C-alpha positions in Angstrom: 0.7 -25.1 6.9 2.8 -24.1 3.8 6.0 -22.0 4.0 5.1 -18.4 4.2 8.3 -17.1 2.5 8.2 -13.9 4.4 11.6 -13.0 2.9 9.9 -12.8 -0.5 7.4 -10.3 0.8 9.8 -7.4 1.3 10.9 -4.3 -0.5 9.1 -1.3 -2.0 5.5 -1.9 -3.1 3.2 0.7 -4.7 -0.5 0.6 -3.7 -2.2 0.9 -7.0 -4.6 3.7 -7.9 -7.8 2.4 -9.6 -8.6 4.7 -12.5 -12.3 5.4 -13.0 -13.9 7.1 -16.0 -16.1 10.2 -15.4 -19.1 7.9 -14.7 -17.2 6.1 -11.9 -16.6 2.8 -13.8 -13.2 1.1 -13.9 -11.1 2.3 -16.8 -9.3 -1.0 -17.7 -7.0 0.5 -20.3 -5.7 3.2 -17.9 -5.3 0.6 -15.2 -3.2 -1.6 -17.5 -1.1 1.3 -18.6 -0.3 2.3 -15.0 0.6 -1.3 -14.2 3.0 -1.5 -17.1 4.7 1.7 -16.0 5.1 0.5 -12.5 6.3 -3.0 -13.4 9.1 -1.4 -15.4 10.3 0.7 -12.4 12.0 -2.0 -10.4 9.3 -2.4 -7.7 9.2 -5.5 -5.5 5.4 -6.2 -5.8 2.1 -4.4 -6.2 -0.8 -3.9 -3.8 -4.4 -3.5 -4.9 -7.6 -2.5 -3.1 -5.9 -0.4 -0.4 -6.5 3.2 0.7 -4.7 4.7 -2.3 -6.8 2.5 -4.6 -10.1 3.6 -3.0 -10.5 0.1 -1.7 -13.3 1.0 0.6 -15.3 2.1 -2.4 -14.8 -1.0 -4.5 -17.3 -3.8 -4.8 -16.1 -7.4 -4.5 -16.5 -7.7 -8.3 -14.2 -4.7 -8.8 -11.6 -6.0 -6.4 -11.7 -9.3 -8.4 -11.4 -7.6 -11.7 -8.4 -5.5 -10.6 -6.6 -8.8 -9.5 -7.4 -10.3 -12.9 -5.9 -7.4 -14.7 -2.8 -7.5 -12.5 -2.3 -11.2 -13.3 -2.5 -10.5 -17.0 0.2 -7.8 -16.8 2.4 -9.3 -14.1 4.8 -11.1 -16.4 7.6 -11.3 -13.9 5.3 -12.8 -11.3 6.0 -10.2 -8.6 4.2 -10.7 -5.3 0.6 -9.3 -5.3 -0.8 -8.0 -2.0 -4.6 -8.1 -2.1 -6.0 -5.2 -0.1 -9.4 -5.8 1.7 -11.2 -3.0 3.5 -14.4 -4.4 4.9 -16.4 -4.1 8.2 -17.1 -7.7 9.1 -15.3 -11.1 9.1 -17.6 -12.7 6.6 -17.1 -10.0 4.0 -13.3 -10.2 4.3 -13.3 -14.0 4.0 -15.5 -13.8 0.9 -13.1 -11.3 -0.8 -10.1 -13.2 0.5 -11.2 -16.4 -1.0 -11.5 -14.8 -4.4 -8.1 -13.3 -4.0 -6.6 -16.7 -3.2 -8.3 -18.2 -6.3 -6.7 -15.5 -8.4 -3.2 -16.2 -7.0 -2.7 -13.4 -4.6 0.5 -13.7 -2.5 -0.9 -12.2 0.6 -3.8 -10.3 2.0 -3.5 -6.8 3.3 -6.4 -6.4 5.7 -7.5 -3.4 7.7 -9.1 -3.9 11.1 -12.9 -3.2 11.0 -13.4 0.5 11.2 -17.1 1.6 11.5 -17.7 0.2 15.0 -14.2 -0.6 15.9 -13.4 -3.8 18.0 -11.9 -5.0 21.2 -8.5 -6.7 21.4 -10.3 -10.1 21.7 -12.5 -9.3 18.7 -9.5 -8.2 16.6 -7.7 -11.4 17.5 -10.6 -13.6 16.5 -11.1 -11.5 13.3 -7.6 -12.2 12.0 -7.5 -15.8 13.3 -10.7 -16.8 11.4 -9.6 -15.0 8.2 -6.3 -16.9 8.3 -7.9 -20.2 9.0 -10.5 -19.9 6.3 -8.5 -18.2 3.5 -5.1 -19.7 4.2 -3.0 -16.9 2.8 -0.4 -14.8 4.6 -2.0 -11.8 6.3 -0.5 -8.3 6.7 -2.4 -6.1 9.1 -3.0 -2.7 7.6 -2.8 -0.5 10.8 -4.5 2.6 9.4 -7.9 2.8 11.1 -8.1 5.6 13.7 -11.2 4.0 15.3 -9.4 0.6 15.8 -5.7 1.1 16.2 -3.6 -2.1 16.6 -1.2 -1.3 19.4 2.3 -2.8 19.5 1.3 -5.0 22.4 -1.7 -6.3 20.6 0.3 -6.9 17.5 2.7 -9.1 19.5 -0.3 -11.3 20.3 -1.7 -11.2 16.7 1.6 -12.6 15.3 0.9 -15.8 17.4 -1.7 -16.5 14.7 0.1 -18.7 12.1 -1.1 -16.7 9.1 -0.2 -13.2 10.3 3.2 -12.4 8.8 3.5 -8.6 9.1 2.0 -5.2 9.6 1.8 -2.1 7.5 2.3 0.8 9.9 1.4 4.4 9.2 2.7 5.9 12.4 6.5 6.1 13.0 6.6 5.7 16.8 4.5 2.5 16.6 6.6 1.3 13.7 9.8 1.8 15.7 8.4 -0.1 18.7 7.1 -3.0 16.6 10.3 -3.2 14.7 12.4 -3.2 17.8 10.5 -6.2 19.1 10.9 -8.2 15.9 13.1 -11.3 16.2 12.6 -12.1 12.5 9.2 -13.5 13.0 7.3 -10.9 10.9 7.7 -8.2 8.4 7.2 -4.5 9.1 6.1 -2.3 6.1 6.5 1.4 6.3 3.6 3.7 5.3 5.1 6.7 7.1 5.4 8.5 3.8 7.3 11.5 5.1 10.0 9.2 6.6 10.4 6.1 4.6 14.2 6.2 5.0 13.8 6.7 8.7 11.5 3.8 8.9 14.1 1.6 7.2 16.7 2.7 9.8 14.1 1.8 12.5 13.8 -1.7 11.2 11.2 -1.7 8.5 11.6 -4.5 5.9 10.2 -2.4 3.1 7.4 0.0 2.3 3.8 -0.2 1.0 3.3 3.5 0.5 1.5 5.9 -1.7 4.9 7.6 -2.2 6.1 4.5 -4.1 3.1 5.0 -6.4 3.9 8.6 -7.0 7.7 8.3 -7.3 8.5 4.6 -7.9 12.0 5.1 -9.4 13.2 7.3 -6.5 11.7 4.9 -3.9 13.4 1.9 -5.5 16.7 3.8 -5.6 16.3 4.8 -2.0 15.6 1.2 -0.8 18.6 0.0 -2.8 21.0 2.6 -1.5 19.8 1.9 2.1 20.5 -1.8 1.7 23.9 -1.0 0.2 24.8 1.1 3.3 24.8 4.4 1.3 23.0 6.2 4.1 23.8 9.8 3.0 22.4 9.1 -0.4 19.3 7.5 1.0 18.8 10.5 3.2 19.2 13.0 0.3 16.5 11.1 -1.6 14.2 11.5 1.5 14.7 15.2 1.4 13.6 15.3 -2.2 10.5 13.2 -1.5 9.2 15.1 1.5 7.7 18.0 -0.5 5.8 15.5 -2.6 4.3 13.9 0.5 3.3 17.3 1.8 1.5 18.0 -1.5 -0.9 15.0 -1.0 -0.9 14.3 2.7 -4.2 16.0 3.6 -7.5 14.1 3.3 -9.0 13.0 1.0 -5.8 12.0 -0.6 -6.6 9.5 -3.5 -7.6 12.5 -5.7 -4.3 14.1 -4.9 -2.3 10.9 -5.9 -4.2 10.7 -9.1 -3.5 14.4 -9.9 0.2 13.8 -9.3 0.1 10.9 -11.8 -1.7 13.0 -14.4 0.9 15.7 -14.0 3.5 13.1 -15.0 1.5 12.0 -18.0 0.4 8.7 -16.3 -3.0 7.1 -16.2 -4.6 7.9 -12.9 -8.2 8.4 -14.1 -10.8 10.1 -12.1 -11.5 9.5 -8.4 -14.9 8.3 -7.3 -17.4 11.1 -6.5 -17.6 13.2 -4.5 -13.8 13.3 -4.7 -12.4 15.2 -7.7 -9.1 16.1 -9.2 -7.5 19.0 -7.4 -7.7 22.6 -8.5 -5.2 24.6 -10.5 -3.6 26.3 -7.5 -2.8 23.0 -5.8 -1.6 21.5 -9.1 1.0 24.3 -9.3 2.3 23.3 -5.9 2.4 19.6 -7.0 4.3 20.5 -10.1 6.9 22.4 -8.0 7.2 19.3 -5.7 7.7 17.0 -8.7 10.3 19.3 -10.3 12.1 19.5 -7.0 12.3 15.7 -6.9 13.6 15.6 -10.4 10.5 13.9 -11.8 9.6 14.9 -15.4 6.2 16.6 -16.0 3.9 15.8 -18.8 5.0 17.5 -22.0 
């Protein structure tokens, strides 16, 4: 088995939005523009096909096309985390093989969600994906119908290809991080408390907040690593109102609205989601201004 290079798969990573036009088709120009913006912000990689990118609504062909566009714009060859949200092993393997062919650095895979699974089924799910696709796997622990407990995760990391977990709940993150002996990476997705996640032992973040405010999140990660804890905490205080503005479901439409308010290229969400109303936009504008982020002129 090749070296996993887990140390290269750390830092702050934005999960990409996927801009659609009003008919629900991929807007490739808008996607490229958003990639170019993010790649200039100092991020440590990009993630496609996740929750923020409406990955559960994307076809395999669309997942593939997004990776192709990322490759064309990723001139510095940053790590690419290929998100896959599917409901059976076969479908994940099919999408994972295409991601490997397109040079993905790792897979970011949710547990199956519609029916859920037992611990034994979850183990066989990730084991077979790893053996067939042969790419590092990060478990995306976001599915309320199939939560990966800290004790189950300790068994899953016995699978050679499992290198980490993206954790959306802080208590579980703290427990998983406390058990880490350097064998795996822990990625924060506790958007209200990214700094607190780092203190607890997270090795970076794959978070919608990085998508909304990449420069601040890059700065926060850097100050944390430099030991400037008060500065990192002050950044967290600026960011919390932003998280509050998008935290309720469904949230992809809210993330796209926050990008539009900055003059960025979020596109439309897929129906029935829609961009948020004027009242909520005013709250978002206030949160952006509070964080020191420029609004669209």
